[in-house]
C-alpha positions in Angstrom: -123.6 79.1 4.6 -126.7 79.8 6.6 -128.5 76.9 8.2 -130.9 75.3 5.7 -129.3 76.8 2.6 -128.0 74.8 -0.3 -125.0 74.9 -2.6 -125.0 74.0 -6.3 -122.6 71.3 -7.3 -121.3 70.4 -10.7 -122.6 66.9 -11.5 -119.1 65.9 -12.7 -117.7 66.3 -9.2 -119.6 63.5 -7.6 -116.9 60.9 -7.8 -115.5 58.8 -5.0 -112.9 61.3 -3.9 -112.4 65.0 -3.6 -109.2 67.1 -3.2 -108.8 69.3 -0.1 -105.6 71.1 0.7 -103.5 68.7 -1.2 -104.9 65.6 0.4 -107.6 63.2 -0.8 -110.6 62.4 1.2 -113.4 59.9 0.5 -116.8 61.4 0.2 -119.9 59.3 -0.2 -122.2 60.2 -3.2 -125.0 59.6 -0.7 -124.3 63.1 0.6 -124.7 64.5 -2.9 -127.9 62.8 -3.8 -129.8 63.3 -0.5 -131.9 66.1 -2.1 -132.6 67.3 -5.6 -134.6 70.5 -5.4 -133.9 72.2 -8.7 -136.7 71.2 -11.1 -135.3 72.7 -14.3 -134.4 70.1 -17.0 -130.6 69.7 -17.2 -130.1 71.3 -13.8 -127.3 70.6 -11.4 -127.8 68.9 -8.1 -128.5 71.0 -5.0 -126.9 69.7 -1.8 -128.4 70.7 1.6 -125.8 71.9 4.1 -126.7 69.2 6.6 -125.6 66.6 4.0 -122.0 67.8 4.0 -119.2 66.6 6.2 -118.1 69.4 8.5 -115.0 70.3 6.5 -117.0 70.8 3.3 -119.5 73.3 4.6 -118.9 76.7 3.0 -115.8 75.6 1.1 -114.9 75.6 -2.5 -113.1 72.3 -3.1 -110.4 71.3 -5.6 -108.4 73.1 -8.2 -108.5 72.1 -11.9 -111.8 70.5 -12.6 -114.9 70.7 -14.8 -117.7 72.8 -13.5 -121.3 73.0 -14.8 -122.8 76.4 -15.8 -124.2 77.6 -12.4 -125.8 80.9 -13.6 -123.9 83.0 -11.1 -124.2 80.6 -8.1 -121.3 79.5 -6.0 -120.0 76.2 -7.3 -118.3 73.3 -5.4 -115.8 71.7 -7.7 -113.6 68.7 -7.5 -111.2 66.4 -9.3 -113.1 63.6 -11.1 -111.3 60.4 -12.2 -112.9 58.0 -14.7 -110.3 55.3 -15.0 -112.9 52.6 -15.2 -116.0 52.2 -17.3 -119.1 50.0 -16.7 -119.2 46.6 -18.3 -122.8 47.3 -19.2 -125.1 50.2 -19.1 -128.7 49.1 -18.5 -131.7 51.4 -19.2 -135.2 51.2 -18.1 -137.5 52.1 -21.0 -140.6 54.0 -20.0 -139.7 57.3 -18.3 -136.0 56.8 -19.0 -135.6 56.6 -22.8 -139.0 58.3 -23.4 -141.4 59.9 -21.0 -144.2 57.6 -22.2 -146.5 57.1 -19.3 -148.9 60.0 -19.2 -149.4 60.6 -22.9 -148.4 57.2 -24.3 -149.3 54.2 -22.2 -152.1 55.8 -20.3 -153.8 57.1 -23.5 -153.4 53.6 -25.1 -154.9 51.9 -22.1 -157.9 54.3 -22.2 -158.4 53.9 -25.9 -158.4 50.1 -25.4 -161.0 50.4 -22.6 -163.1 52.6 -24.9 -163.0 50.3 -27.8 -164.1 47.4 -25.6 -166.8 49.6 -24.1 -165.7 48.8 -20.5 -166.6 52.1 -19.0 -163.2 52.5 -17.5 -161.0 55.7 -17.7 -157.6 56.1 -16.0 -157.0 59.8 -15.3 -153.6 61.3 -14.8 -153.5 61.0 -11.0 -155.0 57.5 -10.9 -152.5 56.3 -13.4 -149.7 57.7 -11.4 -150.8 55.5 -8.5 -151.2 52.5 -10.7 -147.6 52.8 -11.9 -146.5 51.5 -8.5 -147.5 48.1 -9.9 -144.9 46.8 -12.4 -146.3 45.5 -15.7 -149.4 46.5 -17.7 -151.2 43.2 -17.3 -150.5 43.1 -13.6 -151.7 46.8 -13.4 -155.0 46.0 -15.0 -155.6 42.9 -12.9 -154.8 44.7 -9.6 -157.1 47.6 -10.6 -160.1 45.3 -11.5 -159.5 43.2 -8.4 -159.8 46.3 -6.3 -162.6 48.2 -8.1 -164.6 45.4 -9.5 -164.4 43.7 -12.9 -166.3 45.2 -15.9 -169.6 43.6 -16.7 -168.2 42.4 -20.0 -165.3 40.6 -18.3 -165.5 36.8 -17.9 -166.1 35.3 -14.5 -163.5 32.5 -14.2 -159.9 33.2 -13.3 -158.5 31.5 -16.4 -160.8 33.4 -18.7 -160.0 36.7 -17.0 -156.3 36.0 -17.5 -157.0 35.6 -21.3 -159.2 38.8 -21.2 -156.4 40.8 -19.6 -153.9 39.5 -22.2 -156.2 40.5 -25.1 -156.6 44.0 -23.6 -152.9 44.3 -23.2 -152.2 43.1 -26.8 -154.5 45.7 -28.2 -153.1 48.4 -25.9 -149.6 47.5 -27.2 -150.7 47.9 -30.8 -152.2 51.3 -30.1 -149.0 52.4 -28.2 -146.7 51.2 -31.0 -148.7 53.3 -33.5 -148.0 56.3 -31.3 -144.3 55.5 -31.2 -144.1 54.9 -35.0 -145.5 58.3 -35.6 -142.7 59.7 -33.4 -145.1 61.7 -31.3 -143.1 61.0 -28.2 -139.5 62.2 -28.3 -136.4 60.7 -26.6 -135.5 62.3 -23.3 -132.5 64.7 -23.4 -129.1 63.0 -23.4 -130.3 59.4 -24.0 -128.8 59.1 -27.5 -125.6 60.8 -26.4 -125.0 58.5 -23.5 -125.8 55.4 -25.5 -123.4 56.5 -28.3 -120.7 57.1 -25.7 -121.2 53.6 -24.3 -121.2 51.9 -27.7 -118.2 53.8 -28.9 -116.2 52.7 -25.8 -117.2 49.1 -26.0 -119.7 49.2 -23.1 -122.6 46.8 -23.6 -126.0 48.4 -23.7 -129.4 46.9 -22.9 -132.9 48.0 -22.2 -134.6 46.2 -19.3 -138.3 46.9 -18.9 -141.5 45.4 -17.6 -143.3 46.7 -20.7 -144.2 44.5 -23.7 -141.2 43.4 -25.7 -142.8 44.7 -29.0 -143.4 48.1 -27.5 -139.9 48.4 -26.1 -138.4 47.2 -29.5 -140.5 49.8 -31.3 -139.1 52.6 -29.0 -135.5 51.5 -29.5 -135.8 51.0 -33.3 -138.0 54.0 -34.2 -136.5 56.6 -31.8 -132.9 55.5 -31.4 -132.6 54.2 -35.0 -131.6 50.9 -36.5 -127.9 51.6 -36.4 -128.1 51.7 -32.6 -130.9 49.2 -32.1 -128.9 46.4 -33.7 -126.3 46.8 -30.9 -128.7 47.0 -28.0 -130.1 44.0 -26.2 -133.7 44.1 -25.0 -135.0 42.2 -21.9 -138.7 43.0 -21.6 -142.2 41.9 -20.8 -142.7 38.3 -19.7 -139.1 37.2 -20.3 -138.9 36.8 -16.5 -141.7 35.5 -14.2 -141.5 38.4 -11.8 -141.6 42.1 -12.6 -139.8 45.0 -10.9 -139.2 45.6 -8.0 -138.0 42.0 -8.3 -134.4 42.0 -9.6 -135.0 39.2 -12.0 -134.9 41.3 -15.2 -131.5 42.8 -14.2 -130.1 39.5 -13.1 -131.1 38.0 -16.5 -129.4 40.9 -18.3 -126.2 40.4 -16.4 -126.1 36.7 -17.0 -127.0 36.9 -20.7 -124.5 39.7 -21.3 -121.8 37.8 -19.4 -121.0 40.6 -17.0 -120.8 40.9 -13.2 -123.8 42.8 -11.6 -121.3 44.9 -9.6 -119.9 46.2 -12.9 -123.2 47.4 -14.3 -124.8 50.8 -14.0 -128.5 51.1 -14.3 -130.5 54.2 -15.4 -134.0 54.2 -13.9 -136.7 56.7 -13.2 -138.8 55.0 -10.5 -138.6 53.7 -6.9 -139.6 50.1 -8.0 -136.9 50.2 -10.7 -134.4 51.5 -8.2 -135.3 48.6 -5.9 -134.9 46.1 -8.6 -131.4 47.4 -9.6 -130.1 47.6 -6.1 -131.4 44.1 -5.3 -129.5 42.9 -8.3 -126.3 44.4 -6.8 -125.9 47.1 -9.4 -125.2 50.9 -9.3 -128.3 52.9 -10.1 -128.7 56.5 -11.4 -132.2 58.0 -11.3 -133.4 60.4 -14.0 -136.7 61.7 -12.6 -139.7 61.6 -14.9 -143.1 63.2 -14.8 -144.7 60.7 -12.6 -141.8 59.9 -10.3 -140.4 63.3 -9.3 -141.6 62.9 -5.7 -140.7 59.3 -5.1 -138.1 58.2 -2.5 -134.7 57.8 -4.1 -132.5 57.8 -1.0 -130.9 54.5 -2.0 -129.9 55.7 -5.4 -126.3 56.3 -6.3 -127.2 59.5 -8.1 -130.4 61.5 -8.9 -130.8 63.9 -11.8 -133.7 65.5 -13.6 -132.4 64.0 -16.9 -129.2 62.8 -18.6 -129.0 66.0 -20.6 -127.3 67.1 -23.8 -124.6 69.8 -23.8 -124.6 72.6 -22.8 -127.3 71.3 -20.3 -125.5 68.0 -19.7 -126.1 66.5 -16.2 -123.8 63.4 -16.5 -122.0 61.3 -19.0 -120.3 57.8 -19.4 -117.3 58.9 -17.4 -119.5 59.8 -14.5 -121.1 56.3 -14.7 -117.7 54.8 -14.5 -116.8 56.9 -11.5 -119.5 55.2 -9.5 -117.7 51.9 -9.9 -114.3 53.0 -8.7 -114.9 51.9 -5.2 -117.7 50.8 -2.9 -119.0 54.0 -1.3 -119.7 54.1 2.4 -122.0 56.8 3.6 
């Protein structure tokens, strides 16, 4: 392999061990997730040569194993074991279950601002920057503190807090109307992975900084009542601190009665990743429209999406493989 080139790897081979010449050798998934350069939905990971241990460079590894469709590219394969499963699979909502931010939440914020005649518009790029702040009320407050409060906004801190709450309430109503019309679809593979978890007795929860009603609407309308009744929701102001604080994930683990170290989180953002890792959990990133260029070096895995067959990127067995041992890079 020439310097700077990359090899495509089946996502199923990113377990804690790989087979080489009859012996087993531990390989950190940190190697595998150092760089994701293929932007096509459902694509496999691309590993830069410098990320491999010396003995892996230029080699095809393993014997009998599953390999993703590589469209003619050379594949690195391995033996993947899934003897353990997570105790709980925890999903972020926006950007993970549904890519809601640009055409859902942003539009609803702008419609609310327009109704109140505030003279405020959040364009696509600006909203991408604002997403670095967890929580809609916190986002509006930070924006107005920086750019100046609208003329129609009250002057006292207490009244401004009520003003923000009223804006957020209306924004949530508008957003829920979008969800109920099913104008925003589930991301590929979400329903599949949740079904796999529920079928295998793995607890499932959604942990989000968004309003609880908005999250419940997404789960109920898009995943259906038969799944929704089995999924716990931790959202909005259920904790005093929003992501990147780990409080939402700590609450989920405590309420579900599971150890944080036995949980796998699916997130799409750097602040969500920080929250999951601070809670002591494994975290898989599925990139979304606004987060593709964020820093995910601390993630246990990075994919474009979960994916449905034949474009499946990972499944429940892969989630379990992350828990088989504590990886050391």
